[in-house]
C-alpha positions as a LaTeX table, in Angstrom:
\begin{tabular}{lrrr}
\hline
Residue & $x$ (\AA) & $y$ (\AA) & $z$ (\AA) \\
\hline
Met1 & 0.61 & $-10.86$ & $-28.01$ \\
Pro2 & $-1.11$ & $-14.17$ & $-27.34$ \\
Gly3 & $-3.73$ & $-14.09$ & $-24.59$ \\
Leu4 & $-3.96$ & $-10.33$ & $-24.51$ \\
Ser5 & $-7.33$ & $-8.98$ & $-23.25$ \\
Thr6 & $-9.25$ & $-6.34$ & $-24.93$ \\
Ile7 & $-9.35$ & $-3.11$ & $-22.89$ \\
Ser8 & $-11.30$ & $-0.03$ & $-23.96$ \\
Val9 & $-12.89$ & 3.08 & $-22.54$ \\
Val10 & $-16.46$ & 3.70 & $-23.56$ \\
Gly11 & $-17.81$ & 6.97 & $-22.13$ \\
Lys12 & $-17.10$ & 6.46 & $-18.40$ \\
Leu13 & $-17.04$ & 2.66 & $-18.52$ \\
Leu14 & $-13.83$ & 0.59 & $-18.49$ \\
Ile15 & $-14.31$ & $-2.76$ & $-20.33$ \\
Ala16 & $-11.98$ & $-5.78$ & $-20.20$ \\
Thr17 & $-12.14$ & $-9.50$ & $-20.62$ \\
Ala18 & $-11.01$ & $-11.28$ & $-17.48$ \\
Ile19 & $-8.41$ & $-13.63$ & $-18.64$ \\
Thr20 & $-4.71$ & $-14.35$ & $-18.13$ \\
Val21 & $-2.33$ & $-11.81$ & $-19.57$ \\
Ser22 & 1.46 & $-11.68$ & $-19.97$ \\
Phe23 & 3.00 & $-8.29$ & $-19.90$ \\
Leu24 & 6.57 & $-7.44$ & $-20.83$ \\
Phe25 & 8.15 & $-4.52$ & $-18.85$ \\
Gly26 & 11.70 & $-4.00$ & $-19.90$ \\
Ala27 & 13.69 & $-7.17$ & $-19.04$ \\
Met28 & 10.96 & $-8.43$ & $-16.74$ \\
Ser29 & 7.86 & $-10.40$ & $-17.80$ \\
Arg30 & 5.00 & $-10.37$ & $-15.48$ \\
Arg31 & 2.11 & $-12.85$ & $-15.67$ \\
Ile32 & $-1.11$ & $-11.50$ & $-14.32$ \\
Ile33 & $-4.18$ & $-13.51$ & $-13.54$ \\
Phe34 & $-7.08$ & $-11.07$ & $-14.18$ \\
Ala35 & $-9.81$ & $-13.44$ & $-12.85$ \\
Thr36 & $-10.16$ & $-17.19$ & $-12.03$ \\
Lys37 & $-12.96$ & $-17.61$ & $-14.57$ \\
Pro38 & $-11.94$ & $-16.85$ & $-18.18$ \\
Ala39 & $-14.07$ & $-15.00$ & $-20.77$ \\
Val40 & $-15.85$ & $-12.96$ & $-18.12$ \\
Leu41 & $-16.65$ & $-9.37$ & $-19.13$ \\
Ala42 & $-16.05$ & $-6.64$ & $-16.52$ \\
Ile43 & $-17.78$ & $-3.28$ & $-16.96$ \\
Leu44 & $-16.46$ & $-0.99$ & $-14.24$ \\
Pro45 & $-17.47$ & 2.66 & $-13.74$ \\
Val46 & $-14.70$ & 5.18 & $-13.97$ \\
Ala47 & $-14.95$ & 8.31 & $-11.90$ \\
Asp48 & $-13.72$ & 11.75 & $-12.62$ \\
Phe49 & $-10.07$ & 12.29 & $-11.71$ \\
Glu50 & $-9.21$ & 14.11 & $-8.43$ \\
Glu51 & $-5.73$ & 14.26 & $-6.93$ \\
Pro52 & $-5.32$ & 12.18 & $-3.68$ \\
Glu53 & $-5.94$ & 13.97 & $-0.56$ \\
Met54 & $-2.60$ & 14.57 & 1.10 \\
Val55 & $-1.50$ & 15.36 & 4.75 \\
Thr56 & 1.74 & 17.23 & 5.53 \\
Val57 & 3.94 & 15.14 & 7.95 \\
Pro58 & 6.24 & 17.42 & 9.85 \\
Ala59 & 10.11 & 17.17 & 10.03 \\
Gly60 & 11.40 & 15.42 & 13.03 \\
Ser61 & 13.13 & 12.39 & 14.61 \\
Phe62 & 11.86 & 8.99 & 15.92 \\
Val63 & 13.08 & 5.66 & 16.98 \\
Met64 & 12.33 & 3.12 & 14.29 \\
Gly65 & 11.78 & $-0.58$ & 15.08 \\
Ser66 & 10.30 & $-2.26$ & 18.13 \\
Pro67 & 11.66 & $-2.71$ & 21.67 \\
Thr68 & 12.62 & $-6.21$ & 22.53 \\
Gly69 & 9.83 & $-6.77$ & 24.97 \\
Glu70 & 6.96 & $-5.73$ & 22.66 \\
Arg71 & 4.23 & $-8.37$ & 22.29 \\
Gly72 & 4.35 & $-9.92$ & 18.83 \\
Arg73 & 7.71 & $-8.48$ & 17.98 \\
Gly74 & 9.36 & $-9.95$ & 14.73 \\
Tyr75 & 13.00 & $-10.86$ & 14.52 \\
Asp76 & 13.41 & $-8.35$ & 11.71 \\
Glu77 & 12.19 & $-5.23$ & 13.66 \\
Gly78 & 15.63 & $-4.08$ & 14.95 \\
Pro79 & 17.95 & $-2.99$ & 15.92 \\
Ser80 & 16.03 & 0.08 & 17.00 \\
Arg81 & 17.66 & 3.27 & 15.65 \\
Thr82 & 16.96 & 6.98 & 15.40 \\
Val83 & 15.85 & 8.28 & 12.13 \\
Thr84 & 15.72 & 12.06 & 11.44 \\
Phe85 & 13.62 & 13.80 & 8.70 \\
Ala86 & 15.08 & 17.16 & 7.84 \\
Lys87 & 12.11 & 18.32 & 5.84 \\
Pro88 & 8.31 & 17.70 & 5.97 \\
Phe89 & 6.76 & 15.49 & 3.30 \\
Ala90 & 3.23 & 14.64 & 2.39 \\
Val91 & 1.50 & 11.36 & 2.68 \\
Gly92 & $-1.83$ & 10.26 & 1.26 \\
Lys93 & $-4.61$ & 10.58 & 3.88 \\
Tyr94 & $-6.09$ & 7.38 & 2.76 \\
Glu95 & $-4.87$ & 4.12 & 0.89 \\
Val96 & $-5.30$ & 4.37 & $-2.83$ \\
Thr97 & $-8.81$ & 3.16 & $-3.69$ \\
Phe98 & $-10.03$ & 1.02 & $-6.52$ \\
Glu99 & $-11.96$ & 4.18 & $-7.85$ \\
Gln100 & $-8.50$ & 6.05 & $-8.09$ \\
Phe101 & $-6.66$ & 3.06 & $-9.56$ \\
Asp102 & $-9.46$ & 2.35 & $-12.16$ \\
Ile103 & $-8.83$ & 5.86 & $-13.56$ \\
Cys104 & $-5.19$ & 4.97 & $-14.16$ \\
Ser105 & $-6.21$ & 1.66 & $-15.77$ \\
Ala106 & $-8.72$ & 3.46 & $-17.99$ \\
Glu107 & $-6.02$ & 5.89 & $-19.19$ \\
Gly108 & $-3.53$ & 3.02 & $-19.85$ \\
Gly109 & $-1.10$ & 3.82 & $-17.10$ \\
Cys110 & $-1.98$ & 0.74 & $-14.98$ \\
Arg111 & $-3.29$ & $-2.75$ & $-15.61$ \\
Gln112 & $-6.84$ & $-3.42$ & $-14.71$ \\
Ile113 & $-7.66$ & $-5.26$ & $-11.43$ \\
Ile114 & $-10.72$ & $-7.39$ & $-11.73$ \\
Asp115 & $-11.96$ & $-8.25$ & $-8.27$ \\
Ser116 & $-14.02$ & $-11.35$ & $-7.60$ \\
Asp117 & $-17.00$ & $-9.30$ & $-6.46$ \\
Trp118 & $-17.28$ & $-6.12$ & $-8.48$ \\
Arg119 & $-20.22$ & $-4.68$ & $-6.44$ \\
Phe120 & $-17.61$ & $-3.87$ & $-3.71$ \\
Arg121 & $-14.92$ & $-1.42$ & $-5.18$ \\
Gly122 & $-15.25$ & 2.22 & $-5.22$ \\
Glu123 & $-13.75$ & 3.64 & $-2.07$ \\
Leu124 & $-12.51$ & 0.28 & $-0.81$ \\
Pro125 & $-8.53$ & 0.22 & $-0.88$ \\
Ala126 & $-7.26$ & $-1.11$ & $-4.18$ \\
Ala127 & $-5.99$ & $-4.62$ & $-3.60$ \\
Glu128 & $-4.27$ & $-7.51$ & $-5.42$ \\
Leu129 & $-1.54$ & $-4.98$ & $-6.34$ \\
Ser130 & 2.07 & $-5.93$ & $-6.91$ \\
Trp131 & 4.88 & $-3.45$ & $-6.04$ \\
Phe132 & 5.25 & $-2.95$ & $-9.82$ \\
Asp133 & 1.50 & $-1.92$ & $-9.96$ \\
Ala134 & 2.02 & 0.68 & $-7.24$ \\
Lys135 & 5.01 & 2.03 & $-9.12$ \\
Asp136 & 3.02 & 2.26 & $-12.28$ \\
Tyr137 & 0.35 & 4.24 & $-10.45$ \\
Val138 & 2.72 & 6.72 & $-8.99$ \\
Lys139 & 4.47 & 7.18 & $-12.36$ \\
Trp140 & 1.02 & 7.83 & $-14.04$ \\
Leu141 & 0.08 & 10.20 & $-11.30$ \\
Ser142 & 3.19 & 12.21 & $-11.44$ \\
Ala143 & 2.92 & 12.55 & $-15.23$ \\
Lys144 & $-0.68$ & 13.57 & $-14.94$ \\
Thr145 & $-0.21$ & 16.11 & $-12.27$ \\
Gly146 & 3.33 & 17.35 & $-12.89$ \\
Lys147 & 4.07 & 16.63 & $-9.22$ \\
Pro148 & 6.69 & 14.17 & $-7.79$ \\
Tyr149 & 4.41 & 11.58 & $-6.44$ \\
Arg150 & 6.15 & 8.37 & $-5.21$ \\
Leu151 & 5.87 & 5.55 & $-2.72$ \\
Leu152 & 6.67 & 6.12 & 0.90 \\
Thr153 & 10.09 & 4.93 & 2.18 \\
Glu154 & 9.86 & 2.35 & 5.01 \\
Ala155 & 11.04 & 4.92 & 7.46 \\
Glu156 & 8.56 & 7.47 & 6.36 \\
Trp157 & 5.83 & 4.90 & 6.72 \\
Glu158 & 6.54 & 3.93 & 10.26 \\
Tyr159 & 7.26 & 7.61 & 11.21 \\
Ala160 & 3.82 & 8.56 & 9.74 \\
Ala161 & 2.10 & 5.55 & 11.34 \\
Arg162 & 3.41 & 6.29 & 14.85 \\
Ala163 & 2.54 & 9.95 & 14.56 \\
Gly164 & 4.62 & 10.91 & 17.59 \\
Thr165 & 3.83 & 7.77 & 19.66 \\
Thr166 & 6.28 & 5.06 & 20.88 \\
Thr167 & 3.65 & 2.36 & 21.65 \\
Ala168 & 2.84 & $-0.76$ & 19.64 \\
Tyr169 & $-0.07$ & 1.15 & 17.96 \\
His170 & $-0.92$ & 4.81 & 17.66 \\
Val171 & $-3.70$ & 4.29 & 20.13 \\
Gly172 & $-1.44$ & 2.58 & 22.76 \\
Asn173 & $-0.04$ & $-0.87$ & 23.45 \\
Asp174 & $-3.19$ & $-2.52$ & 22.51 \\
Ile175 & $-5.85$ & $-2.05$ & 19.79 \\
Glu176 & $-9.55$ & $-2.82$ & 19.43 \\
Leu177 & $-11.77$ & $-3.54$ & 16.46 \\
Gln178 & $-13.31$ & 0.04 & 16.72 \\
His179 & $-9.79$ & 1.41 & 15.94 \\
Ala180 & $-8.80$ & $-0.44$ & 12.76 \\
Ser181 & $-9.74$ & $-3.13$ & 10.18 \\
Phe182 & $-8.11$ & $-6.34$ & 11.54 \\
Ser183 & $-9.11$ & $-9.75$ & 13.00 \\
Asp184 & $-9.42$ & $-10.48$ & 16.64 \\
Lys185 & $-9.21$ & $-14.12$ & 15.77 \\
Phe186 & $-6.71$ & $-15.90$ & 13.50 \\
Met187 & $-8.99$ & $-15.76$ & 10.50 \\
Asn188 & $-11.25$ & $-13.96$ & 10.00 \\
Ser189 & $-13.57$ & $-11.63$ & 11.96 \\
Thr190 & $-13.39$ & $-8.95$ & 9.42 \\
Pro191 & $-14.53$ & $-10.64$ & 6.12 \\
Arg192 & $-13.24$ & $-8.04$ & 3.70 \\
Thr193 & $-11.54$ & $-4.67$ & 3.50 \\
Ser194 & $-13.32$ & $-1.56$ & 4.84 \\
Lys195 & $-14.02$ & 1.72 & 3.07 \\
Val196 & $-11.04$ & 3.96 & 3.50 \\
Gly197 & $-11.42$ & 6.48 & 6.36 \\
Ser198 & $-13.89$ & 4.20 & 8.21 \\
Tyr199 & $-11.75$ & 4.30 & 11.33 \\
Pro200 & $-10.45$ & 7.32 & 13.28 \\
Pro201 & $-7.15$ & 8.86 & 12.07 \\
Asn202 & $-3.98$ & 9.08 & 13.92 \\
Ala203 & $-2.50$ & 12.30 & 15.40 \\
Phe204 & $-1.15$ & 13.27 & 11.91 \\
Gly205 & $-4.57$ & 12.85 & 10.45 \\
Leu206 & $-3.82$ & 9.59 & 8.48 \\
His207 & $-6.35$ & 6.80 & 8.33 \\
Asp208 & $-5.92$ & 2.98 & 8.19 \\
Met209 & $-2.29$ & 2.90 & 9.01 \\
His210 & $-3.21$ & $-0.16$ & 11.02 \\
Gly211 & $-4.92$ & $-3.01$ & 9.02 \\
Asn212 & $-7.21$ & $-2.84$ & 5.99 \\
Val213 & $-4.49$ & $-3.66$ & 3.38 \\
Met214 & $-0.80$ & $-4.02$ & 3.66 \\
Glu215 & 0.99 & $-1.12$ & 1.96 \\
Trp216 & 3.99 & $-1.37$ & $-0.42$ \\
Val217 & 6.92 & 0.93 & 0.35 \\
Glu218 & 9.94 & 1.70 & $-1.77$ \\
Asp219 & 12.48 & $-0.24$ & 0.14 \\
Cys220 & 14.26 & $-3.55$ & $-0.50$ \\
Tyr221 & 13.70 & $-5.99$ & 2.35 \\
Arg222 & 16.56 & $-6.93$ & 4.65 \\
Glu223 & 16.26 & $-8.82$ & 7.94 \\
Ser224 & 17.88 & $-6.11$ & 9.89 \\
Phe225 & 18.08 & $-2.36$ & 10.06 \\
Asp226 & 21.80 & $-2.56$ & 10.27 \\
Gly227 & 23.30 & $-0.36$ & 7.52 \\
Ala228 & 19.90 & 1.28 & 6.70 \\
Pro229 & 19.93 & 5.06 & 6.00 \\
Ser230 & 19.29 & 7.27 & 9.08 \\
Asp231 & 17.94 & 10.26 & 7.05 \\
Gly232 & 14.60 & 8.45 & 6.17 \\
Ser233 & 15.46 & 7.67 & 2.54 \\
Ala234 & 14.77 & 4.29 & 1.08 \\
Arg235 & 17.03 & 1.19 & 1.25 \\
Val236 & 17.57 & 0.49 & $-2.33$ \\
Glu237 & 20.00 & $-2.15$ & $-3.55$ \\
Lys238 & 20.97 & $-3.63$ & $-7.01$ \\
Glu239 & 19.80 & $-7.08$ & $-6.06$ \\
Cys240 & 16.28 & $-6.81$ & $-4.48$ \\
Thr241 & 14.38 & $-10.10$ & $-4.23$ \\
Tyr242 & 11.80 & $-8.95$ & $-1.89$ \\
Arg243 & 10.15 & $-5.49$ & $-1.17$ \\
Val244 & 8.69 & $-4.28$ & 2.10 \\
Leu245 & 5.03 & $-4.13$ & 2.98 \\
Arg246 & 3.68 & $-2.35$ & 6.11 \\
Gly247 & 0.61 & $-2.01$ & 8.16 \\
Gly248 & $-0.91$ & $-5.56$ & 8.21 \\
Ala249 & $-4.29$ & $-6.41$ & 6.78 \\
Tyr250 & $-8.00$ & $-6.80$ & 7.48 \\
His251 & $-7.83$ & $-10.47$ & 8.30 \\
Trp252 & $-4.57$ & $-10.52$ & 10.26 \\
Val253 & $-4.45$ & $-10.69$ & 14.02 \\
Arg254 & $-3.65$ & $-7.58$ & 16.09 \\
His255 & $-0.01$ & $-8.01$ & 16.69 \\
Ser256 & 0.50 & $-8.08$ & 12.90 \\
Val257 & $-0.90$ & $-4.62$ & 12.46 \\
Arg258 & 1.51 & $-2.95$ & 14.87 \\
Ser259 & 3.41 & 0.20 & 13.81 \\
Ala260 & 6.75 & $-1.72$ & 13.62 \\
His261 & 5.48 & $-4.92$ & 11.94 \\
Arg262 & 7.18 & $-5.76$ & 8.66 \\
Tyr263 & 6.45 & $-8.14$ & 5.90 \\
Arg264 & 8.33 & $-9.06$ & 2.83 \\
Tyr265 & 6.89 & $-10.10$ & $-0.63$ \\
Arg266 & 8.13 & $-10.50$ & $-4.11$ \\
Pro267 & 7.60 & $-7.37$ & $-6.04$ \\
Asp268 & 5.85 & $-8.98$ & $-8.96$ \\
Val269 & 3.15 & $-10.62$ & $-6.91$ \\
Gly270 & $-0.03$ & $-9.21$ & $-5.28$ \\
Asn271 & $-2.95$ & $-10.72$ & $-3.38$ \\
Ser272 & $-6.15$ & $-9.62$ & $-1.59$ \\
Asn273 & $-4.09$ & $-8.05$ & 1.12 \\
Thr274 & $-1.69$ & $-5.88$ & $-0.85$ \\
Gly275 & $-2.24$ & $-2.15$ & $-1.63$ \\
Phe276 & $-0.45$ & 1.12 & $-1.11$ \\
Arg277 & $-0.67$ & 4.83 & $-0.34$ \\
Val278 & 1.17 & 7.65 & $-2.10$ \\
Ala279 & 3.76 & 10.19 & $-0.88$ \\
Leu280 & 4.72 & 13.56 & $-2.23$ \\
Thr281 & 8.11 & 15.28 & $-1.99$ \\
Leu282 & 7.55 & 18.82 & $-0.91$ \\
Glu283 & 9.62 & 21.69 & $-2.28$ \\
\hline
\end{tabular}
């Protein structure tokens, strides 16, 4: 394939040339820019594999979406509706890190992400990921562990982020920089993402549900919750131009990291804001 980079595993080092690559996945071709400077050699350490640390989220009901008077409310955050989860499910305690994603890359399950500054990876949340990258990771993780790992549904994500609260953030109707990785100005009081777990967890024990990186979920994006499932399952449709991201990001203003905030993006595109965390269906 023209332009294909060389990727190999040498001991515990993942080596790849940082150039543009075209991948073909079924009927969809994805063009990935590995780095802005061609012919750069990345040598990235690969850690030993450990399963993601998971938190069990209890069964229950909540009101999804934001009230009309909530500060920063988007037009697509309603109508508010009750969603009920009949069974508990497990959610990653942290966002998936570069360290975790690099193992998938080393084993051929995921493409390699070459960050512009390779000194800062490790326990930072993996970023520059498309929705397809996130799906590749959970497919690889499921095959490796024999467990049904997957992305969260949008309803699961908001339920987990709220952790029993009805306010704009899990800490109340306002949030401060000691609570999460976000910007208190338009751009950019937090210059880059933070190590996962740097901020206090919510009542369910989940970290970084506000800010750090936006998190891909399973659902197709629609501008309204009209017609969306009330059982917490994903909204999946045949024609899905955009997928949903939740949680906001490290350089976004506070109202954009609210529990109800929604963002849409093409599933074949990622940027410095886009990551994810995993979910696990419990038997």
